[in-house]
C-alpha positions in Angstrom: -5.1 41.6 -5.8 -7.1 38.7 -4.5 -7.9 35.5 -6.4 -11.1 33.5 -5.7 -12.1 30.1 -7.0 -15.8 30.2 -7.8 -17.6 26.9 -7.3 -17.7 25.8 -3.6 -15.7 28.9 -2.7 -17.8 32.0 -3.2 -20.7 30.0 -4.8 -22.4 27.5 -2.6 -22.3 24.4 -4.7 -21.2 23.5 -8.3 -22.6 26.0 -10.9 -22.1 23.4 -13.7 -24.3 20.9 -12.0 -26.8 23.7 -11.1 -27.0 24.9 -14.7 -27.7 21.3 -15.9 -30.5 21.0 -13.3 -31.9 24.3 -14.4 -31.7 23.1 -18.0 -33.6 19.9 -17.1 -36.4 22.1 -15.6 -36.6 24.5 -18.5 -35.6 22.5 -21.5 -35.8 18.9 -20.5 -35.4 17.1 -23.8 -32.4 19.1 -25.1 -30.6 18.9 -21.7 -31.4 15.2 -21.1 -30.0 14.3 -24.6 -26.7 16.1 -23.7 -26.5 14.4 -20.3 -27.0 10.9 -21.9 -24.2 11.6 -24.5 -21.9 13.0 -21.8 -22.4 9.8 -19.7 -21.5 7.7 -22.6 -18.4 9.8 -23.4 -17.3 9.7 -19.8 -16.6 6.0 -20.1 -14.3 6.8 -23.0 -12.6 9.4 -20.9 -12.0 7.0 -18.0 -10.5 4.6 -20.5 -8.2 7.3 -21.9 -9.9 7.5 -25.3 -11.0 11.1 -25.2 -9.9 14.2 -23.3 -12.0 15.6 -20.4 -12.9 18.7 -22.4 -14.9 16.6 -24.8 -17.1 15.2 -22.0 -17.6 18.7 -20.6 -18.5 20.1 -24.0 -21.1 17.4 -24.5 -22.5 17.8 -21.0 -23.1 21.6 -21.5 -23.8 21.4 -25.3 -27.6 21.8 -24.5 -27.0 25.5 -23.6 -26.0 26.3 -27.2 -29.2 24.6 -28.6 -31.5 26.8 -26.5 -33.1 29.6 -28.5 -31.7 32.9 -27.0 -29.3 31.1 -24.7 -27.9 34.4 -23.3 -31.4 35.0 -21.7 -31.4 31.4 -20.3 -28.0 32.1 -18.7 -29.2 35.5 -17.3 -32.3 33.8 -15.9 -30.1 31.0 -14.4 -27.8 33.5 -12.7 -30.7 35.7 -11.4 -32.3 32.5 -9.9 -29.0 31.5 -8.3 -27.5 34.8 -7.0 -28.8 33.7 -3.5 -26.1 31.0 -3.6 -23.3 33.6 -3.4 -21.8 33.0 0.1 -22.4 36.0 2.5 -18.8 36.2 3.7 -17.6 37.2 0.2 -19.2 40.6 0.2 -17.4 41.5 3.4 -14.0 40.7 1.8 -14.7 42.1 -1.7 -12.2 44.5 -3.3 -12.0 46.4 -6.6 -9.1 44.1 -7.7 -10.7 40.7 -7.2 -10.1 38.0 -9.8 -12.4 35.0 -10.1 -10.6 32.0 -11.6 -12.9 29.1 -12.4 -13.2 25.9 -14.3 -16.8 26.7 -15.0 -17.7 28.4 -18.3 -17.1 32.1 -18.5 -20.6 32.4 -20.1 -22.2 32.4 -16.7 -19.3 33.1 -14.3 -18.9 36.5 -16.0 -22.6 37.3 -15.4 -22.3 36.4 -11.7 -19.2 38.5 -11.5 -20.9 41.5 -13.2 -23.7 41.2 -10.7 -21.1 41.2 -7.8 -19.2 44.1 -9.2 -16.1 41.9 -10.0 -14.3 43.1 -13.2 -11.8 40.3 -13.7 -12.8 36.7 -14.6 -10.7 33.9 -15.9 -12.7 30.8 -16.7 -13.1 28.0 -19.3 -13.9 29.7 -22.6 -16.0 28.4 -25.5 -16.7 29.4 -29.0 -20.2 30.1 -30.3 -20.9 26.4 -30.9 -19.8 25.4 -27.4 -16.4 24.0 -28.2 -13.9 24.7 -25.4 -11.1 27.1 -26.5 -7.8 25.7 -25.2 -8.0 23.7 -22.0 -10.4 23.4 -19.1 -9.4 26.1 -16.6 -8.4 23.8 -13.8 -5.2 23.1 -11.8 -2.0 24.4 -13.4 -4.1 25.8 -16.2 -5.6 28.4 -13.8 -2.1 29.6 -13.0 -1.0 29.7 -16.6 -4.1 31.7 -17.7 -3.7 34.0 -14.7 -0.1 34.7 -15.5 -0.9 35.3 -19.2 -3.0 38.2 -18.2 -1.4 39.4 -14.9 2.2 38.6 -15.6 4.0 39.9 -12.4 1.0 40.9 -10.4 1.4 40.6 -6.6 -1.4 38.4 -5.1 -2.4 39.2 -1.5 -4.8 36.3 -0.9 -6.1 33.2 -2.7 -9.4 31.5 -1.7 -10.5 28.0 -2.7 -12.3 24.9 -1.4 -10.5 22.5 -3.7 -7.2 20.5 -3.7 -7.1 20.9 -7.4 -6.2 24.6 -6.7 -2.9 23.9 -4.9 -0.9 25.5 -7.8 -3.1 28.6 -7.4 -2.7 28.7 -3.6 1.1 29.1 -4.1 0.5 32.5 -5.8 -0.8 34.2 -2.7 1.0 35.8 0.2 -1.9 34.3 2.3 -4.0 31.4 1.2 -7.4 30.4 2.6 -9.4 27.2 2.3 -13.1 27.7 2.3 -15.2 25.1 4.1 -18.8 26.2 3.8 -18.8 29.7 5.2 -15.6 29.1 7.3 -12.2 30.5 6.2 -9.2 28.5 7.3 -5.6 29.8 6.8 -4.0 27.2 4.5 -1.0 25.2 5.6 0.7 22.2 4.0 -0.8 19.7 6.5 -4.3 20.7 5.6 -6.5 17.8 4.3 -8.9 19.0 1.7 -12.5 17.8 1.9 -12.9 18.5 -1.8 -10.2 16.7 -3.8 -11.8 17.5 -7.2 
């Protein structure tokens, strides 16, 4: 079994930012209103007044206001499949697991298009409220172990220092820099510290 982070790892960029940009193109007013509210909430988050999940919910709340948002998500994924990094297809196996902080709403659609059966990502209810915690850092490991208790992990791939807990699960760990795979060691200095 191999574990892959999504954004910046097998996807070239940040799919959350990209879906906001796509929303601004297709549904400017709704998306811009969410963006403004999220910016305001971000100040409260930085001052310790609200949890990060609230900011993320507000930022992406526009999706749930779009008529037929599943079609919007499918269209977004189809328009962005070209951002899947070419190296991934050469390493793909039947037991791959994508573990992402992005919403499972679109990560699952990317995964389905790639033939990946297992996705662990930030989940929401039908109104866009995050269920549990944002799937990042230690939360990725917790969610992975809830589903795959004692599974042996061959390789873990990520571009981000926030995935250090995840890297420890693999027999081998790789840091992804663009399209380059670097075998991880403890002295490695991550370019992406988010």
